[in-house]
Backbone bond lengths (Angstrom), bond angles and torsions (degrees), N, CA, C in turn:
res aa  C-N    CA-C-N  psi(-1)  N-CA   C-N-CA  omega(-1)  CA-C   N-CA-C  phi
1 M - - - 1.435 - - 1.564 108.05 -
2 T 1.349 116.26 130.04 1.440 119.20 176.88 1.470 113.88 -69.56
3 I 1.346 118.00 132.42 1.455 120.58 177.24 1.486 107.43 -108.82
4 P 1.360 117.23 116.26 1.470 120.89 -177.45 1.518 114.54 -65.82
5 V 1.305 118.50 139.14 1.396 123.11 178.53 1.561 115.06 -126.87
6 L 1.219 123.45 129.09 1.425 127.49 174.74 1.568 105.74 -111.54
7 T 1.359 115.03 122.24 1.463 119.29 173.75 1.446 108.38 -106.34
8 I 1.418 118.05 141.25 1.391 126.19 176.45 1.515 109.09 -130.47
9 D 1.306 114.89 99.47 1.479 122.36 -177.93 1.543 110.85 -103.97
10 G 1.382 114.79 161.38 1.372 120.87 175.94 1.466 114.72 154.69
11 P 1.250 122.61 173.05 1.469 126.41 -172.12 1.622 108.81 -72.71
12 S 1.363 110.19 164.15 1.486 117.48 -178.87 1.627 111.15 -61.31
13 G 1.347 117.21 138.52 1.348 117.81 -179.49 1.502 120.31 86.42
14 A 1.294 116.19 -1.85 1.485 121.61 -177.31 1.517 113.66 -74.96
15 G 1.402 115.96 -11.01 1.417 116.96 -172.84 1.482 117.09 98.10
16 K 1.273 118.54 9.59 1.518 122.97 -171.58 1.574 109.03 -62.98
17 G 1.411 119.18 -39.62 1.397 122.72 -176.05 1.487 111.70 -64.13
18 T 1.348 114.08 -51.72 1.549 123.18 -177.03 1.508 109.85 -57.94
19 V 1.317 113.07 -49.11 1.478 121.21 -178.77 1.540 111.30 -63.70
20 S 1.310 117.76 -50.72 1.354 124.36 -175.47 1.604 112.11 -62.85
21 R 1.328 115.46 -42.56 1.487 118.80 175.84 1.553 109.82 -64.15
22 A 1.288 114.82 -41.78 1.572 117.63 -179.32 1.528 108.72 -59.79
23 V 1.336 113.52 -52.80 1.425 121.32 -175.63 1.468 111.12 -60.51
24 A 1.351 119.90 -41.54 1.530 123.76 -179.43 1.476 106.40 -64.19
25 K 1.287 120.09 -41.53 1.452 126.90 -172.37 1.522 104.56 -64.99
26 K 1.347 117.70 -47.82 1.519 121.90 -172.23 1.563 105.91 -68.72
27 L 1.327 116.54 -35.88 1.525 118.62 -176.38 1.460 110.15 -83.76
28 G 1.405 120.59 -19.00 1.449 121.68 -171.58 1.476 114.69 72.85
29 W 1.409 115.25 29.12 1.476 120.28 -176.69 1.534 108.60 -98.98
30 N 1.318 117.85 169.15 1.453 122.39 171.64 1.511 106.75 -74.40
31 Y 1.432 114.02 165.49 1.400 118.00 -176.75 1.491 106.83 -137.23
32 L 1.298 114.63 138.78 1.510 127.26 179.76 1.554 107.80 -125.40
33 D 1.270 115.17 116.00 1.518 124.44 173.57 1.622 103.29 -101.02
34 S 1.266 117.56 88.10 1.517 116.68 -176.71 1.498 110.25 -66.09
35 G 1.278 121.40 -27.63 1.389 125.37 179.54 1.507 110.82 -61.11
36 S 1.447 117.95 -35.24 1.359 125.11 179.98 1.573 112.59 -68.44
37 I 1.272 113.65 -28.65 1.464 120.38 175.74 1.553 109.53 -69.91
38 Y 1.235 118.20 -44.80 1.404 121.51 175.38 1.509 113.40 -69.23
39 R 1.415 117.72 -38.83 1.368 120.50 177.36 1.498 113.27 -68.86
40 S 1.289 119.15 -32.56 1.460 127.49 173.48 1.494 106.61 -58.92
41 L 1.348 119.60 -49.50 1.420 122.90 -179.41 1.489 109.95 -61.39
42 A 1.364 119.54 -40.72 1.422 123.17 177.75 1.427 113.21 -56.10
43 I 1.403 117.81 -47.70 1.390 124.29 179.50 1.557 111.59 -63.19
44 A 1.342 114.01 -38.83 1.530 115.72 178.26 1.566 109.42 -66.74
45 V 1.340 119.65 -40.50 1.390 125.55 176.03 1.576 113.74 -61.45
46 L 1.380 111.53 -43.13 1.422 112.74 176.99 1.491 116.64 -70.53
47 Q 1.345 115.56 -30.82 1.422 124.01 179.70 1.630 109.42 -63.82
48 Q 1.377 107.91 -40.64 1.428 115.78 -176.87 1.508 113.56 -93.28
49 A 1.298 118.31 10.22 1.440 123.36 176.80 1.546 113.12 51.63
50 V 1.325 117.86 39.30 1.440 123.89 -177.82 1.578 109.79 -76.39
51 D 1.266 115.61 141.60 1.529 122.17 176.98 1.443 106.01 -73.72
52 L 1.375 112.72 118.02 1.528 116.96 179.62 1.513 117.51 -64.52
53 E 1.357 116.36 -12.75 1.475 122.25 177.14 1.543 109.90 -91.35
54 D 1.302 117.94 -5.44 1.449 122.48 179.17 1.562 104.40 -94.20
55 E 1.362 118.62 92.55 1.371 118.03 -177.33 1.535 115.31 -65.41
56 T 1.349 113.83 -38.04 1.443 118.98 177.19 1.482 112.99 -58.13
57 A 1.255 118.78 -38.71 1.414 122.76 -175.75 1.600 110.16 -73.38
58 V 1.419 112.94 -37.91 1.458 116.33 178.66 1.556 106.19 -69.68
59 V 1.238 123.30 -37.03 1.464 126.62 178.68 1.491 107.44 -61.89
60 N 1.243 120.96 -44.72 1.486 124.72 177.74 1.553 110.73 -56.08
61 V 1.246 115.48 -47.51 1.471 118.10 174.86 1.440 115.54 -62.26
62 A 1.402 118.05 -38.96 1.397 120.73 175.04 1.544 118.08 -61.88
63 Q 1.336 113.25 -34.95 1.492 123.32 179.67 1.526 106.60 -72.31
64 A 1.309 116.86 -37.98 1.507 114.11 -170.12 1.502 113.88 -87.73
65 M 1.369 119.55 -20.60 1.544 122.16 -175.19 1.518 109.11 -65.82
66 A 1.322 113.03 143.11 1.441 121.63 171.63 1.549 110.07 -114.10
67 L 1.279 113.33 121.81 1.420 122.19 -172.80 1.547 111.58 -110.12
68 D 1.353 118.45 139.29 1.460 122.51 176.32 1.548 109.49 -131.70
69 F 1.377 117.99 118.66 1.526 117.44 174.92 1.482 113.30 -103.77
70 D 1.232 115.62 137.32 1.457 124.00 176.32 1.609 104.43 -121.49
71 C 1.264 116.40 106.45 1.422 121.82 -176.06 1.522 116.79 -115.50
72 H 1.295 115.33 21.32 1.563 119.92 -172.71 1.585 106.91 -65.05
73 D 1.281 119.49 -47.15 1.481 125.29 176.61 1.405 112.50 -116.73
74 E 1.366 118.38 -91.88 1.467 121.59 171.36 1.516 106.27 -93.11
75 L 1.311 113.43 153.80 1.480 122.24 -178.14 1.465 109.33 -70.16
76 V 1.326 116.68 121.93 1.515 124.08 170.82 1.446 110.69 -116.65
77 V 1.282 121.36 127.67 1.402 128.55 -175.50 1.557 111.02 -121.16
78 R 1.312 118.70 119.83 1.457 123.23 178.04 1.538 106.99 -109.34
79 L 1.376 116.93 135.73 1.352 125.21 177.65 1.599 105.42 -117.21
80 D 1.293 112.94 116.93 1.501 120.68 -177.90 1.521 108.14 46.76
81 G 1.444 116.69 44.74 1.371 124.60 177.31 1.549 119.00 83.80
82 E 1.333 114.60 -12.06 1.493 118.24 -179.62 1.577 110.58 -95.36
83 D 1.373 114.98 130.61 1.372 120.47 177.64 1.561 110.91 -69.27
84 I 1.419 113.06 114.32 1.476 114.32 -174.78 1.489 109.75 -113.36
85 T 1.372 119.25 12.14 1.463 123.59 -170.12 1.536 108.36 -53.01
86 A 1.386 115.77 -42.51 1.397 115.31 -171.27 1.566 114.13 -70.63
87 Q 1.367 115.92 -15.97 1.435 126.19 -176.70 1.569 108.21 -86.09
88 L 1.260 118.29 -20.24 1.494 125.80 -170.19 1.570 109.11 -63.20
89 G 1.337 116.14 -38.65 1.477 116.74 -173.12 1.533 115.75 -89.36
90 L 1.368 117.57 -2.64 1.415 121.45 -179.06 1.549 110.42 -64.90
91 E 1.316 115.33 142.82 1.467 125.56 -177.28 1.555 108.91 -56.19
92 S 1.364 112.83 -44.85 1.512 116.26 177.52 1.458 111.48 -57.72
93 T 1.285 116.10 -43.08 1.522 117.66 -179.24 1.477 112.80 -65.73
94 G 1.282 121.98 -43.18 1.402 126.59 175.09 1.482 109.69 -60.50
95 N 1.230 125.63 -51.62 1.393 128.20 -179.68 1.557 114.14 -54.46
96 T 1.389 109.25 -47.14 1.519 118.08 179.78 1.445 108.78 -64.02
97 A 1.401 120.63 -41.97 1.419 124.13 -175.89 1.562 111.14 -66.06
98 S 1.336 118.16 -34.92 1.390 120.85 175.30 1.495 110.74 -60.31
99 I 1.340 116.10 -40.13 1.465 122.28 -174.99 1.496 108.58 -69.52
100 V 1.275 121.04 -52.11 1.394 126.16 -174.83 1.552 111.58 -68.06
101 A 1.346 115.52 -29.93 1.410 120.37 175.58 1.525 115.52 -66.41
102 A 1.250 114.52 -19.60 1.492 121.53 177.97 1.489 111.86 -80.50
103 L 1.348 121.69 -5.20 1.466 122.56 -173.83 1.577 106.87 -93.71
104 P 1.264 117.65 116.40 1.427 125.32 -177.72 1.496 117.21 -43.66
105 E 1.369 113.87 -50.82 1.468 121.40 -176.10 1.529 111.84 -65.73
106 V 1.381 113.80 -31.66 1.420 118.30 -177.86 1.584 110.03 -73.63
107 R 1.328 114.03 -36.30 1.459 118.18 177.17 1.581 112.32 -69.25
108 H 1.281 112.59 -27.66 1.520 116.39 176.04 1.439 113.11 -71.14
109 V 1.364 113.55 -41.11 1.450 118.15 -178.68 1.581 111.71 -66.71
110 L 1.331 117.08 -40.36 1.429 124.15 -179.70 1.531 114.83 -80.17
111 L 1.298 120.38 -16.20 1.433 125.90 -176.46 1.572 112.00 -58.84
112 Q 1.336 118.38 -45.49 1.415 119.18 -176.60 1.622 109.42 -73.04
113 K 1.299 117.15 -30.57 1.482 119.49 179.47 1.522 106.62 -62.37
114 Q 1.361 118.61 -35.55 1.440 119.68 -179.57 1.484 110.70 -74.50
115 K 1.335 119.39 -41.46 1.463 125.79 -176.19 1.589 106.19 -59.75
116 D 1.317 122.06 -34.59 1.354 127.84 -173.27 1.558 112.33 -64.70
117 F 1.332 114.59 -16.33 1.473 116.54 -179.16 1.448 112.62 -84.28
118 K 1.379 120.51 1.05 1.450 125.58 176.03 1.520 107.89 -78.20
119 R 1.293 119.21 97.68 1.431 122.34 177.58 1.564 109.43 -143.50
120 L 1.338 114.58 158.05 1.488 120.52 177.32 1.518 111.89 -57.42
121 P 1.313 121.00 146.72 1.461 126.04 5.26 1.573 112.98 -87.53
122 G 1.201 116.04 -1.33 1.538 117.91 178.41 1.520 106.80 166.46
123 L 1.357 113.50 177.65 1.449 120.51 -176.78 1.550 110.18 -142.44
124 V 1.286 116.89 133.69 1.512 122.99 167.25 1.524 102.94 -106.79
125 A 1.315 117.15 121.86 1.446 125.69 177.37 1.578 112.31 -117.89
126 D 1.278 112.74 122.69 1.584 113.18 174.31 1.525 112.27 -116.53
127 G 1.270 110.16 148.02 1.548 116.12 -178.46 1.412 111.32 172.09
128 R 1.331 120.86 -144.49 1.334 126.25 179.56 1.544 117.76 -116.38
129 D 1.316 112.98 -24.43 1.424 118.59 177.60 1.541 110.57 -134.11
130 M 1.302 121.05 35.45 1.391 124.35 174.37 1.506 116.11 -64.56
131 G 1.321 112.47 -44.79 1.468 119.08 -175.30 1.555 111.46 -90.18
132 T 1.336 119.24 -13.06 1.332 121.06 -175.52 1.544 112.63 -102.92
133 V 1.358 116.51 -29.75 1.414 123.04 -176.58 1.619 114.65 -126.38
134 V 1.342 117.15 -60.21 1.387 117.74 -170.43 1.510 112.61 -67.27
135 F 1.354 112.45 -49.77 1.512 116.28 -179.48 1.609 103.29 -123.15
136 S 1.280 114.75 65.20 1.520 118.25 178.66 1.482 113.82 -62.38
137 D 1.274 118.00 -23.68 1.486 126.27 -174.15 1.533 109.08 -93.95
138 A 1.290 120.47 6.20 1.474 124.30 -179.11 1.481 111.11 -56.88
139 E 1.429 114.14 138.73 1.375 121.80 179.72 1.549 112.97 -68.55
140 Y 1.312 112.33 -36.91 1.522 115.67 -177.68 1.552 107.73 -123.76
141 K 1.393 117.44 132.83 1.437 123.72 -179.76 1.544 111.07 -134.55
142 V 1.288 117.56 138.95 1.440 127.41 172.71 1.467 115.52 -129.56
143 F 1.268 118.45 136.99 1.433 121.75 172.19 1.505 108.86 -111.50
144 L 1.261 119.02 110.77 1.495 123.55 -164.76 1.616 103.96 -110.06
145 T 1.278 116.37 123.52 1.520 116.79 179.17 1.569 109.20 -144.18
146 A 1.367 110.15 179.82 1.513 118.29 -179.92 1.559 102.68 -167.59
147 S 1.336 112.42 157.91 1.415 117.04 -176.05 1.588 110.97 -63.94
148 A 1.325 118.72 151.54 1.412 122.84 -179.15 1.570 111.92 -55.63
149 A 1.298 112.09 -39.88 1.506 120.19 179.99 1.600 109.19 -64.71
150 E 1.281 118.82 -43.60 1.378 123.39 176.26 1.532 112.82 -63.11
151 R 1.275 115.89 -47.80 1.472 119.14 178.97 1.505 114.43 -64.66
152 A 1.333 119.13 -35.21 1.416 123.16 175.50 1.557 109.53 -69.41
153 G 1.247 115.03 -37.57 1.501 115.55 -179.44 1.520 110.55 -63.58
154 R 1.347 114.24 -44.30 1.487 121.78 176.12 1.542 112.54 -55.56
155 R 1.311 112.24 -46.37 1.484 118.50 -178.12 1.579 111.03 -65.83
156 Y 1.328 114.56 -43.10 1.434 123.90 179.98 1.611 106.56 -59.98
157 K 1.320 119.02 -46.46 1.451 122.45 -178.77 1.602 109.97 -65.00
158 Q 1.287 113.03 -37.76 1.553 116.46 177.06 1.486 111.03 -59.27
159 L 1.343 112.53 -50.83 1.453 117.02 -175.60 1.524 111.84 -65.12
160 K 1.282 117.49 -39.81 1.556 120.90 178.66 1.447 107.82 -67.26
161 E 1.347 125.94 -36.76 1.449 122.81 176.63 1.517 116.23 -68.09
162 K 1.371 113.50 -18.32 1.466 118.03 176.78 1.478 109.43 -97.59
163 G 1.385 118.23 5.66 1.473 118.87 175.49 1.491 110.78 78.83
164 I 1.341 118.76 20.19 1.492 121.56 -177.90 1.467 104.27 -101.02
165 D 1.373 116.41 133.09 1.416 124.47 178.22 1.538 107.98 -67.69
166 A 1.344 117.99 133.55 1.436 123.40 -175.67 1.567 113.95 -142.76
167 N 1.251 110.78 150.16 1.542 115.02 176.60 1.575 107.83 -121.32
168 L 1.355 109.32 120.98 1.530 109.64 -173.33 1.488 111.70 -68.68
169 S 1.308 119.39 -35.30 1.498 121.08 -178.35 1.477 110.19 -67.21
170 R 1.290 120.43 -38.58 1.432 125.14 176.84 1.538 113.80 -65.91
171 I 1.389 115.10 -42.84 1.440 120.12 176.72 1.578 108.33 -61.31
172 T 1.268 119.88 -41.82 1.386 124.74 -174.42 1.483 106.40 -65.80
173 N 1.284 118.23 -46.16 1.497 119.75 179.52 1.447 111.87 -63.30
174 E 1.391 119.37 -41.46 1.463 118.94 175.48 1.599 118.62 -62.84
175 I 1.375 110.56 -36.14 1.444 116.44 174.25 1.560 110.30 -60.60
176 E 1.310 110.52 -51.33 1.509 115.28 -179.67 1.540 114.02 -57.12
177 E 1.333 111.79 -41.58 1.485 115.37 -179.63 1.602 111.69 -69.92
178 R 1.300 112.05 -35.34 1.494 118.48 178.61 1.651 108.28 -65.50
179 D 1.334 113.43 -46.44 1.463 117.84 176.07 1.587 110.01 -55.86
180 R 1.188 115.55 -48.48 1.490 119.41 -176.70 1.620 111.00 -60.84
181 R 1.346 109.17 -41.22 1.568 115.08 -179.77 1.502 107.47 -64.92
182 D 1.332 115.94 -47.37 1.438 117.29 -175.21 1.566 113.22 -70.16
183 R 1.248 118.92 -30.79 1.447 124.58 172.19 1.587 115.11 -66.77
184 E 1.267 114.60 -36.62 1.497 120.05 -168.58 1.572 109.51 -101.05
185 R 1.332 119.41 -4.50 1.456 114.98 -178.64 1.424 108.42 -70.51
186 K 1.293 117.64 149.20 1.452 128.02 -174.58 1.550 113.29 -72.65
187 T 1.307 117.87 -36.05 1.473 126.17 179.09 1.573 110.24 -91.71
188 A 1.325 117.11 118.83 1.447 121.08 173.98 1.533 115.08 44.23
189 P 1.383 119.87 57.11 1.429 124.02 -177.46 1.521 108.36 -64.36
190 L 1.355 117.92 157.75 1.400 126.83 173.29 1.535 110.23 -60.75
191 A 1.241 118.22 114.82 1.500 122.20 -178.31 1.620 108.55 -155.58
192 M 1.251 111.81 151.68 1.459 117.88 179.34 1.584 107.09 -84.80
193 A 1.269 118.43 129.76 1.473 121.32 171.64 1.442 111.93 -63.82
194 S 1.276 118.86 143.48 1.472 126.13 -172.47 1.539 111.14 -63.24
195 D 1.299 118.21 -23.70 1.434 124.70 178.22 1.611 115.05 -103.62
196 A 1.253 112.37 12.43 1.429 116.79 -178.35 1.659 114.68 -85.92
197 R 1.268 113.14 150.58 1.472 116.77 174.12 1.591 108.55 -85.35
198 Y 1.306 119.75 120.48 1.442 124.15 174.30 1.496 112.56 -79.22
199 I 1.400 112.68 132.21 1.495 117.73 -179.68 1.510 101.21 -137.86
200 D 1.323 116.78 126.86 1.457 128.27 172.57 1.527 104.88 -103.23
201 S 1.343 114.93 111.31 1.540 116.96 179.73 1.474 116.81 -93.77
202 S 1.261 116.42 10.59 1.462 123.14 -176.79 1.550 114.60 -53.28
203 D 1.404 114.38 -39.54 1.466 117.37 -179.52 1.553 107.42 -119.80
204 M 1.316 118.78 33.53 1.420 122.82 -177.08 1.494 111.38 -123.82
205 T 1.265 120.16 145.71 1.487 123.14 175.11 1.568 104.35 -80.98
206 I 1.369 109.75 160.62 1.491 113.96 -178.63 1.559 109.10 -64.71
207 N 1.293 120.11 -36.05 1.403 124.37 -174.30 1.580 108.97 -69.43
208 A 1.324 116.00 -29.27 1.443 123.58 176.10 1.547 111.02 -69.71
209 V 1.369 114.82 -39.22 1.485 122.46 178.19 1.479 110.75 -67.88
210 I 1.402 113.80 -40.55 1.435 117.35 178.27 1.506 116.02 -65.80
211 D 1.277 113.90 -40.93 1.491 119.18 175.29 1.507 112.51 -62.32
212 E 1.377 117.31 -38.30 1.435 117.58 -178.49 1.544 110.73 -69.54
213 V 1.380 116.75 -38.52 1.476 119.10 174.83 1.521 114.26 -62.81
214 L 1.303 116.93 -40.91 1.487 122.75 178.18 1.456 110.85 -66.87
215 N 1.273 119.26 -37.25 1.483 121.99 174.77 1.550 113.64 -61.69
216 L 1.280 109.33 -33.78 1.468 117.08 179.29 1.573 108.64 -65.15
217 I 1.207 116.11 -39.10 1.459 119.70 -179.67 1.523 113.72 -78.21
218 R 1.370 115.50 -39.77 1.368 119.56 178.96 1.499 117.23 -70.04
């Protein structure tokens, strides 16, 4: 039996997670936040003070970590039984995840973990290479993006609302650097699949983006 898959790729801060969770909930499909897998590894690596340049050590951590995803309402991620959800959105976590995700052997280890999320009645998978690598044969593909300035502004607002001190200029620079690193990495670089629908959310509401994605499937 064919299992339908919708991939939503794009740079950090484009709204992939919010849109993907909403679409998955409306369709009643399973949900995969591939970024959380890499961010979970980043947290594990930081907790164990592993040298990011030691690929073998990072791979060992990736092989050993046990992850549990609870996506019924809000995404809850547990690493070896510990709820690490609050740590997933930290800038240090995101920057480290971008670094470890560029390591070929790490991506190989985590690839099967992602493929295992493909189950009936369907799957919505968001990330950076869902439509180009992990689920390259997916029936539905979206590339969701927004300008670096818009994404930085959204992140700045989120941090301020949480009472976290933030610097807009620094956040913008970090997003631009992360984009460059993701585009230029040798293994599974950030790129739009040739058969993906391109959506720029810079001047769109989240609900408008969700409706456009749902219309693609319907």
